[in-house]
Structure formats: C-alpha cells, structure tokens
C-alpha positions as CSV (number, residue, x, y, z in Angstrom):
1,M,9.9,10.0,22.8
2,K,9.4,6.4,21.7
3,A,10.6,3.4,23.6
4,L,13.1,0.8,23.0
5,F,11.5,-2.5,22.5
6,P,7.8,-2.8,22.2
7,L,5.5,-5.6,21.3
8,L,5.3,-9.1,22.6
9,F,4.4,-12.3,21.2
10,L,5.4,-15.8,21.1
11,P,8.7,-16.8,19.6
12,L,9.1,-18.3,16.2
13,F,11.3,-21.0,14.9
14,L,14.4,-18.8,15.5
15,C,14.0,-19.4,19.2
16,V,15.4,-22.9,19.8
17,S,15.4,-23.3,23.6
18,C,13.1,-22.6,26.5
19,S,15.5,-20.1,28.0
20,T,15.3,-17.9,24.9
21,K,11.7,-18.6,24.0
22,H,10.3,-17.7,27.4
23,P,13.2,-16.0,29.3
24,D,12.9,-14.9,32.9
25,V,12.0,-11.3,33.7
26,P,15.0,-9.4,35.1
27,R,14.9,-9.0,38.8
28,D,17.4,-6.1,39.1
29,F,16.6,-3.1,36.8
30,Q,16.1,0.6,36.8
31,E,12.7,2.2,35.9
32,S,12.4,4.5,32.9
33,S,9.6,7.0,32.4
34,L,9.9,6.4,28.6
35,Q,8.5,3.9,26.2
36,A,11.0,1.6,24.5
37,E,12.2,2.3,21.0
38,I,11.5,-0.7,18.8
39,F,11.6,-1.6,15.1
40,P,9.1,-1.9,13.6
41,D,7.2,0.5,15.8
42,Y,4.3,-1.6,17.0
43,T,3.6,0.5,20.1
44,D,-0.1,1.3,20.7
45,V,-1.2,0.1,17.3
46,T,-4.4,-1.6,16.3
47,V,-4.0,-4.8,14.3
48,P,-6.3,-7.4,12.7
49,A,-7.5,-10.4,14.6
50,N,-5.8,-12.7,12.1
51,I,-2.4,-10.9,11.5
52,A,0.9,-12.7,11.5
53,P,3.2,-12.4,14.6
54,L,4.4,-8.8,15.1
55,N,8.1,-9.7,15.6
56,F,10.2,-6.8,16.5
57,M,13.7,-5.8,17.6
58,A,15.4,-3.2,19.7
59,A,15.8,0.0,17.7
60,Q,18.9,1.2,19.6
61,P,22.2,-0.6,18.6
62,S,23.4,-0.2,22.2
63,V,20.9,-2.8,23.4
64,R,22.6,-6.2,24.0
65,A,19.5,-8.2,25.1
66,C,15.9,-7.7,25.8
67,V,12.9,-9.4,27.4
68,A,9.3,-8.6,26.5
69,Q,6.5,-9.5,29.0
70,V,3.1,-9.8,27.4
71,D,0.1,-9.7,29.7
72,F,-3.2,-10.9,28.5
73,E,-6.5,-11.9,30.0
74,G,-5.8,-15.1,32.0
75,G,-2.0,-15.0,32.0
76,S,1.4,-13.6,31.0
77,R,4.3,-14.8,28.8
78,T,7.8,-13.6,28.1
79,Y,9.8,-13.5,24.9
80,G,13.3,-12.4,23.9
81,N,16.3,-13.7,22.0
82,G,19.2,-11.3,21.9
83,R,18.0,-8.0,20.5
84,K,14.9,-9.5,18.9
85,V,11.5,-10.7,20.0
86,I,10.3,-13.5,17.8
87,F,6.9,-15.1,18.5
88,D,5.8,-18.7,18.0
89,E,3.0,-18.6,15.4
90,E,0.7,-21.0,17.4
91,E,1.2,-19.0,20.6
92,W,0.7,-15.8,18.7
93,T,-2.6,-17.1,17.4
94,D,-3.6,-17.9,21.0
95,L,-2.7,-14.4,22.1
96,L,-4.8,-12.9,19.3
97,R,-7.7,-15.1,20.2
98,S,-7.5,-14.2,23.9
99,A,-7.3,-10.4,23.2
100,K,-9.7,-10.1,20.3
101,G,-11.7,-6.9,20.7
102,S,-9.4,-6.0,23.6
103,S,-5.6,-5.5,24.0
104,L,-2.3,-7.0,25.0
105,Q,0.0,-5.1,27.4
106,V,3.7,-5.3,26.7
107,T,6.4,-4.4,29.2
108,F,9.9,-4.2,27.7
109,Y,13.2,-4.7,29.4
110,A,16.5,-3.9,27.7
111,Q,20.1,-4.7,28.8
112,D,22.9,-2.3,27.8
113,A,26.5,-3.2,27.0
114,E,27.5,-3.0,30.6
115,G,24.9,-5.6,31.6
116,K,22.5,-3.2,33.3
117,W,18.7,-3.7,32.7
118,T,16.1,-1.0,32.2
119,R,12.3,-1.5,32.4
120,Y,10.4,0.8,30.1
121,Q,6.8,2.0,30.4
122,P,4.3,-0.6,29.1
123,F,2.5,-0.1,25.8
124,R,-0.6,-1.8,24.3
125,I,-1.3,-3.7,21.2
126,Y,-5.0,-3.4,20.4
127,I,-6.6,-6.4,18.7
128,A,-9.5,-5.4,16.6
129,A,-12.5,-7.6,16.2
130,D,-12.1,-7.2,12.5
131,E,-9.9,-9.5,10.3
132,I,-8.0,-8.5,7.2
133,D,-8.1,-10.3,3.8
134,P,-5.6,-13.1,4.1
135,W,-3.5,-12.3,1.0
136,L,-1.5,-9.3,0.0
137,S,0.2,-8.7,-3.4
138,Y,2.8,-6.1,-4.3
139,R,5.8,-5.4,-6.6
140,L,9.3,-5.6,-5.4
141,I,11.5,-3.2,-7.4
142,E,14.6,-1.1,-7.1
143,P,14.0,2.6,-6.4
144,S,12.8,4.2,-9.7
145,Y,15.8,6.6,-9.9
146,V,18.1,3.7,-10.7
147,A,17.8,1.3,-13.6
148,Y,16.0,-1.8,-12.5
149,E,17.3,-5.3,-13.0
150,T,14.7,-7.6,-11.5
151,I,11.0,-7.0,-10.8
152,D,9.0,-9.5,-8.8
153,L,5.2,-9.5,-8.5
154,M,4.7,-11.2,-5.1
155,Q,1.9,-12.5,-2.9
156,R,2.1,-12.8,0.8
157,N,-0.1,-14.5,3.3
158,L,-0.9,-11.9,6.0
159,T,-1.9,-14.5,8.5
160,S,1.6,-16.1,8.3
161,F,4.9,-15.5,6.6
162,E,4.2,-17.5,3.5
163,E,5.3,-15.7,0.3
164,S,5.4,-16.7,-3.3
165,V,6.1,-15.3,-6.8
166,I,3.2,-14.5,-9.1
167,R,5.4,-13.3,-11.9
168,S,9.1,-12.3,-12.2
169,N,11.1,-10.8,-15.0
170,R,14.2,-12.8,-14.0
171,Q,14.0,-14.8,-17.3
172,N,13.7,-11.6,-19.4
173,R,15.3,-8.5,-17.7
174,E,14.0,-6.3,-20.5
175,Q,10.4,-6.6,-19.3
176,C,8.8,-4.4,-16.7
177,L,5.8,-5.7,-14.6
178,N,3.2,-3.3,-13.3
179,C,-0.4,-2.4,-12.5
180,H,-1.7,-5.7,-11.0
181,S,-5.4,-5.5,-10.5
182,Y,-8.2,-7.8,-9.3
183,Q,-12.0,-7.9,-9.7
184,N,-13.6,-7.2,-6.4
185,Y,-10.7,-8.7,-4.4
186,H,-10.9,-12.1,-6.2
187,T,-8.1,-13.5,-8.3
188,A,-10.1,-15.5,-10.9
189,N,-10.4,-12.3,-12.9
190,M,-7.2,-10.2,-12.7
191,L,-4.5,-8.6,-14.9
192,Y,-1.1,-7.1,-14.9
193,H,1.0,-5.4,-17.5
194,V,4.2,-6.8,-19.0
195,R,6.0,-4.0,-20.7
196,G,9.0,-4.3,-23.0
197,K,10.1,-7.0,-25.4
198,G,7.5,-9.7,-25.8
199,G,5.1,-7.8,-23.5
200,G,1.5,-6.9,-23.4
201,T,-1.3,-7.1,-20.8
202,M,-1.6,-10.5,-19.1
203,L,-5.4,-10.9,-18.7
204,I,-6.7,-13.7,-16.4
205,Y,-10.4,-14.2,-16.9
206,K,-12.2,-17.1,-15.2
207,H,-8.7,-18.4,-14.3
208,Q,-7.7,-18.6,-17.9
209,A,-4.6,-16.5,-18.8
210,Q,-4.0,-14.7,-22.1
211,L,-1.3,-12.3,-23.1
212,M,-3.0,-9.4,-24.9
213,T,-0.5,-7.9,-27.2
214,A,-2.9,-5.6,-29.2
215,M,-5.1,-3.7,-26.7
216,R,-4.3,-0.4,-28.3
217,R,-7.1,0.4,-30.8
218,E,-7.5,3.1,-33.4
219,G,-7.7,6.6,-32.0
220,M,-6.2,5.6,-28.6
221,I,-3.2,7.5,-27.3
222,S,-1.3,4.4,-26.2
223,N,-1.7,1.0,-24.8
224,P,-4.0,1.1,-21.7
225,V,-2.6,1.4,-18.2
226,Y,-3.9,2.0,-14.6
227,P,-6.7,-0.5,-14.7
228,S,-9.8,-0.8,-12.6
229,W,-12.1,-3.9,-12.9
230,H,-15.9,-3.3,-12.7
231,P,-17.0,-5.0,-9.4
232,T,-19.4,-7.4,-11.1
233,L,-19.3,-7.1,-14.9
234,P,-16.5,-8.2,-17.4
235,L,-15.4,-4.6,-17.9
236,I,-12.2,-2.8,-17.1
237,A,-11.6,0.9,-17.1
238,F,-8.2,2.1,-18.1
239,S,-6.4,5.3,-18.9
240,T,-4.4,5.7,-22.0
241,N,-1.5,8.1,-21.8
242,K,1.4,9.9,-23.4
243,T,3.9,9.9,-20.6
244,G,7.4,11.2,-20.0
245,Q,9.9,11.2,-17.2
246,L,11.9,14.0,-15.5
247,F,14.9,13.2,-13.3
248,H,16.3,15.6,-10.8
249,T,19.9,15.7,-9.8
250,Q,19.5,17.6,-6.5
251,N,15.8,17.6,-5.7
252,P,15.0,15.0,-3.1
253,E,11.9,14.2,-5.1
254,K,14.3,12.6,-7.7
255,I,11.8,11.7,-10.4
256,E,8.6,12.7,-12.0
257,V,6.3,10.7,-14.3
258,Q,4.2,13.2,-16.2
259,D,1.5,13.1,-18.8
260,S,1.3,15.3,-21.8
261,Q,-1.9,13.7,-22.9
262,S,-4.3,11.2,-21.4
263,E,-7.9,10.0,-21.5
264,L,-10.1,7.1,-20.2
265,V,-11.2,4.0,-22.0
266,L,-13.5,1.1,-21.2
267,Y,-12.6,-2.5,-22.2
268,D,-15.2,-5.3,-22.6
269,V,-13.4,-8.5,-21.8
270,E,-15.9,-10.9,-23.4
271,R,-16.4,-8.9,-26.6
272,D,-12.8,-7.8,-26.8
273,S,-14.0,-4.3,-27.6
274,M,-12.6,-0.9,-26.5
275,I,-14.8,2.2,-25.9
276,R,-13.1,5.6,-25.7
277,I,-14.3,8.1,-23.2
278,P,-13.0,11.1,-25.1
279,S,-12.0,14.3,-23.3
280,P,-10.5,17.7,-24.6
281,I,-6.8,17.5,-25.1
282,E,-6.4,20.1,-22.4
283,E,-7.8,17.6,-19.8
284,F,-5.4,14.9,-18.6
285,E,-7.9,12.3,-17.2
286,N,-6.2,9.5,-15.3
287,F,-6.4,6.7,-12.6
288,P,-10.0,5.5,-12.9
289,T,-11.7,3.6,-10.1
290,W,-15.2,2.2,-9.7
291,S,-17.7,2.7,-6.9
292,P,-18.5,-0.6,-5.2
293,D,-21.9,-0.8,-6.9
294,G,-20.4,-0.1,-10.4
295,R,-22.6,2.9,-11.1
296,Q,-19.9,5.5,-10.9
297,L,-16.4,5.9,-12.2
298,Y,-14.1,8.2,-10.2
299,Y,-10.9,9.5,-11.5
300,T,-8.4,12.4,-11.5
301,S,-8.0,15.1,-14.1
302,A,-5.7,18.1,-14.6
303,H,-6.3,21.0,-16.9
304,Y,-3.4,22.4,-19.0
305,E,-4.0,24.7,-22.0
306,K,-3.1,23.3,-25.4
307,R,0.0,24.7,-27.1
308,D,0.7,24.9,-30.8
309,T,2.2,21.5,-31.1
310,A,2.7,18.4,-29.0
311,E,6.5,19.1,-28.8
312,V,5.8,22.6,-27.5
313,L,3.4,21.3,-24.9
314,E,5.9,18.7,-23.7
315,R,8.7,21.2,-23.4
316,D,6.4,23.6,-21.6
317,L,5.2,21.0,-19.2
318,A,8.8,20.0,-18.4
319,N,9.6,23.6,-17.4
320,H,6.3,24.0,-15.4
321,Y,5.7,20.6,-14.0
322,Q,4.9,21.9,-10.6
323,E,1.9,23.8,-12.0
324,L,0.1,20.6,-13.0
325,K,-2.5,19.8,-10.4
326,Y,-5.2,17.0,-10.5
327,N,-8.7,17.3,-9.2
328,L,-11.2,14.5,-8.4
329,Y,-14.1,13.8,-10.8
330,V,-16.9,11.3,-11.2
331,R,-19.0,10.1,-14.1
332,D,-22.2,8.0,-13.8
333,F,-22.3,4.8,-15.7
334,N,-25.2,3.0,-17.4
335,A,-24.4,-0.7,-17.6
336,D,-27.0,-1.4,-20.2
337,S,-25.8,1.1,-22.8
338,L,-22.2,1.2,-21.6
339,K,-22.3,5.0,-21.7
340,F,-21.0,7.5,-19.2
341,S,-22.5,10.8,-18.1
342,E,-20.7,14.1,-18.3
343,R,-18.2,14.5,-15.6
344,R,-18.9,16.2,-12.2
345,L,-16.3,17.8,-10.0
346,V,-16.0,15.9,-6.7
347,S,-13.2,17.9,-5.1
348,D,-11.3,20.9,-6.4
349,E,-7.9,20.0,-5.1
350,A,-6.1,22.6,-7.2
351,A,-8.0,25.4,-5.4
352,I,-6.3,24.4,-2.1
353,G,-2.9,24.0,-3.8
354,Q,-3.0,20.2,-3.9
355,S,-3.0,17.5,-6.5
356,A,-4.8,14.2,-6.2
357,T,-3.9,10.8,-7.5
358,L,-4.9,7.1,-7.1
359,P,-8.4,7.5,-5.8
360,R,-10.1,4.4,-4.2
361,V,-13.7,4.2,-3.0
362,S,-14.4,2.3,0.2
363,P,-16.3,-1.0,-0.1
364,D,-19.4,0.6,1.6
365,G,-19.3,3.5,-0.9
366,K,-19.1,6.1,1.9
367,Y,-15.4,7.3,1.5
368,L,-13.0,8.2,-1.2
369,L,-9.3,7.5,-0.4
370,F,-6.6,9.1,-2.4
371,A,-2.9,10.2,-2.3
372,S,-2.3,14.0,-2.2
373,G,0.7,16.1,-3.0
374,S,1.5,19.7,-4.0
375,Y,1.6,18.9,-7.7
376,G,1.5,16.1,-10.3
377,C,0.3,12.5,-10.2
378,F,3.5,10.6,-9.3
379,H,3.9,11.2,-5.6
380,I,6.1,8.3,-4.6
381,W,9.1,10.6,-4.2
382,H,7.2,13.6,-2.8
383,P,8.0,14.0,0.9
384,D,4.9,16.1,1.3
385,A,2.6,13.4,-0.1
386,D,0.0,12.1,2.3
387,I,-3.0,9.8,2.1
388,R,-6.3,11.7,2.5
389,L,-9.9,10.9,2.8
390,L,-13.2,12.4,1.6
391,N,-16.5,11.6,3.1
392,L,-18.8,11.2,0.1
393,E,-21.9,11.7,2.2
394,T,-20.9,14.9,4.0
395,M,-18.1,15.9,1.5
396,Q,-15.9,16.6,4.5
397,P,-12.2,16.0,4.0
398,D,-10.0,14.2,6.5
399,S,-6.2,14.6,6.6
400,L,-5.8,11.1,8.2
401,Q,-3.1,12.6,10.5
402,A,-2.9,9.4,12.6
403,L,-1.7,7.2,9.7
404,N,0.6,9.7,7.8
405,S,4.2,10.5,8.3
406,P,6.6,13.3,7.4
407,R,7.8,11.2,4.4
408,A,6.1,10.1,1.2
409,E,2.9,8.0,1.3
410,S,1.4,6.6,-1.8
411,Y,-0.7,3.7,-3.4
412,P,-3.6,3.7,-1.0
413,S,-6.0,0.8,-1.0
414,W,-8.8,-0.7,1.1
415,S,-9.3,-4.2,2.5
416,S,-12.5,-5.9,1.3
417,N,-14.4,-5.2,4.5
418,G,-13.3,-1.5,4.5
419,R,-11.7,-1.8,8.0
420,W,-8.1,-1.6,6.9
421,I,-6.2,1.0,4.8
422,L,-3.0,-0.1,3.1
423,M,-0.3,2.2,1.6
424,A,3.3,2.2,0.4
425,S,5.3,4.4,2.8
426,R,8.9,5.7,2.8
427,R,8.7,6.7,6.5
428,D,11.4,4.3,7.7
429,D,14.4,5.7,5.8
430,G,13.1,7.9,3.0
431,N,14.5,5.7,0.2
432,Y,12.6,2.4,0.2
433,S,8.8,2.1,0.4
434,R,7.3,-0.5,2.8
435,V,3.7,-1.7,3.1
436,Y,1.9,-0.1,6.1
437,I,-1.6,-0.9,7.3
438,A,-3.9,1.3,9.4
439,Y,-7.2,0.4,11.1
440,F,-10.3,2.4,9.9
441,D,-13.0,2.0,12.5
442,R,-16.7,2.1,12.3
443,N,-16.8,5.8,13.3
444,G,-14.7,6.7,10.3
445,L,-11.5,7.3,12.3
446,A,-8.1,6.1,11.1
447,H,-5.6,4.7,13.7
448,K,-1.8,4.6,13.8
449,A,-0.3,2.7,10.9
450,F,2.0,-0.4,11.4
451,A,4.4,-2.2,9.1
452,V,3.5,-5.6,7.6
453,P,5.1,-8.0,10.0
454,Q,8.1,-10.1,8.9
455,A,9.6,-13.4,10.3
456,D,12.8,-11.5,10.9
457,P,12.1,-8.0,12.2
458,E,15.4,-6.8,10.6
459,H,14.1,-7.8,7.1
460,D,12.9,-4.3,6.1
461,K,16.2,-2.7,7.2
462,L,18.2,-5.0,5.0
463,L,16.0,-5.3,1.9
464,L,17.3,-3.0,-0.9
465,K,14.0,-3.0,-2.8
466,S,10.7,-1.1,-2.6
467,Y,7.3,-2.5,-2.2
468,N,4.6,-0.7,-4.3
469,R,0.9,-1.0,-5.2
470,P,-0.2,-3.1,-2.2
471,E,-3.5,-4.9,-2.9
472,T,-5.3,-7.4,-0.7
473,M,-7.0,-10.5,-2.1
474,L,-9.5,-13.0,-0.6
475,E,-7.5,-15.9,-2.0
476,K,-4.1,-16.4,-3.5
477,V,-3.2,-16.2,-7.2
478,I,-3.0,-19.7,-8.7
479,T,0.2,-20.0,-10.8
480,G,2.3,-22.8,-12.1
481,R,4.4,-22.6,-9.0
482,N,1.6,-22.9,-6.5
C-alpha cells in the first residue's frame, strides 16, 4: 500500500513565510508501518539530475496538513504548506547537486482532521547522474471522443516551470495541429501538420518556416503524416494513409483510428521531391522511424487481404477491426541512391496476439521502443496498451513492467542521451493522458515512471486536457512569441 505524502524539496513561491517554508517536525505523532500516499507518486523514483522541483500533495482528502523532512548528505530540511509540499527552485537545485548519483530520504508527516499527526515510513528519491534534455514539447487537446475546440502545441522547460506556446489554433478553431517532429532533437529543422481550412505542413528548415500546402504528389494516397526526420540529411520519411474513425458507445476504448490503405514515402526537403516506397495494397505500412545512423528505416505494417472494392474493404475492416495487427519491419537505406532494400521482419507481433505501433530506436541503436496493444495502431484508448522494448542485438523482448500501468500507455520516445523514456499515460484517472518519464539505466533496465513535475501539484488533477506526443528537444523552438 502506498503512503500519504512522499517527496521533499524546497518550497516555491507559494510558500511565503519561514514557518510554512521550513516548518517544524511534529513532536507528538503515531508511527505508521506504511508509506504515505502522495500525488503525484514520487516515492522511490529515479529522476534526472536537472529536473524541476518534484512538488507534491497529500493524496488523501482527510489530510489537513503535512510536513516532509528531506535528509541529504550534510543536512536536513523540512517543507510543508497545508496539504502541499512546494520546493524553492534554488534550494531544490542544491538538493539535486548534493544527491547526484545518490538519493534523498523523505519522511512524511500528516495531520488528520482531529489534529493528530502520523509519521509514515521514509521513502527515497534517487538522483541519477544523468540529465535529461532541457525542453519538452507536447500537444494539449480535449480527449478524442469529444469535439475539440482548442489545440495548443506547447513547449516546457523540464529544469523549471517555464512553458510557452509554439502554435495554437485559437485564432482558427477549424484547424487541427498534430505530428510535431524534430531532426535529431534540434529545433532548427522541424515540422508539424496544420489540418483543416488554410492548413498544410508547417516545415521549418534552417530556422526558416514555410507552410507546405501541396505535399501530396501524383500516386500518393493522401497528404503525408507521421513524420520522421533523417538524423543528418534533409530527408523526412512519412506515411500516407486512407484513414477512418470508429466510435464506440459502450466500449471503454471509445475510439479507433483505422487505416484502409497506407504506404511510406520519402521527402527531400532541398529538392522538394517525393519518393514513394510502394507496397502491396494488402500491406498497411505505417509509423516510420530512422535508426540513429540513418541507415535503416523501421516501421509497422499490418496485412489484410484485398476485397473487391475499397468500399467493401472499409466496411469489412469496420466489422473486423480487432483482427488488424501490426508487425515490426525494417528496410536498409542507401543515402547515395535514396533507395530502400526489401523489407525484413523484425518482430512478428501478430504471432503472439499483439499489435505494434509508434516504434522508436534508442540513440545508441541498441533498442527498439514501441507501444503494444491487442490490435490496431491507435492505442491511446486501449487499457491493455503498454510500452515494450526489443533488444536489437539479442532480439530479446522486454515488457518494461516497472514503467507500465494497468491503463493505456502510448507515444513512447527517448531523450537524446537514451537514459530517459517518455510516454503519454492515462494511469491517473483513465480519461486524460499525462507525460510520464522513466529512467533507463546502462544495464538496459527501466525504472519506475514519474509524472512531469508541476509548480502546483494539483495541476494534473484539474486540467481537463490531455498531453500527447511528448518529444524532448535540446533547445526551445524559436517563435514570434519567444
């Protein structure tokens, strides 16, 4: 059983007096054999050496006040302000520095409505020697089973609480923003799609922005989507899809996005040319992603037998959507000729009753990260969807049990040093996705995931929007607002 109030750090601007910033430890208390229950759950997590303060609050409404005692090498500090523990950013930085490569011990005290104090069993916050990329970007959007009004493409400084808008549809609610992507974690070359009236693909190349309104070329199924920048060359792999949506009235999975046709294409930014990577109509090739050396293109593909007409195929898929399962494939790439080899099967997920989506290769090229569910490629509403890992050297799979939860996990990605895995998770309430981060150590082991910290720990309980497609960057996106 979890505990009540974990974590400890220095109070932030919300703590206005010495008595609330560094309160006294209660002298009269009863001892509990349990750990405290806190939100977000930062008990026994491993965090980057440069992460923003891990502010938290008592998870139980019955708690009236709390005190968190943080012990570190060379000293001890206390924090608490009502039901919340808010850390001063400068003090938090000092705590991280003192415990880098080691840990902080947090002892949590909680006061109930009758004024009685309880001391819970201490927990640790492990401070990795590894840092994380300073910037994170994501979309903020209403859950996809309702009609959206506003969509914001945001960027957040992970070392502080600074947040700014990259692009919003607030001036044109008919537009949908999606699929932001960066070349090798840098923002000089990036893109995102603007769908709807006046839309296209916003391509930023060498910091120069251009709205591409005619990227669909002859023979392509549709405008390109699901981009992946080549790590060093001015090339972008996309998929081009014929897509439909299915909405469920009772199923907790709520919505499916399903292809009835898809294939891969390669776009040359400098030549403004598009190369098709044709595949049989029975193969739905999707979600391309490059290896870090740019010599391989990984992707997913499902096989579904062709019907007499496209209309028959779409109707058949709508009735048998749970039968569509995606496997993992790879093609070798020749940068001189811009040609791809025949595909090779990387993992037969369908053979084990699974379906893969959103593959991502680790920066060292040793691991393939992907989301996995029982069917389809749109797992954000699948409670059984997890993040999984494949060791590309041994071909041994890993369920990543330490970082997954009983609810939907999706949109996996890596930090640029390969030490941190990011994902969008619905573990908190099942309705809204939040960004979670997990340490991936040098032995190839994933650790317990933790929520991106907020200035107010109640933030994620009150926000009625989902975060999706978390991507880290080495620097912020330069916009007219920056």
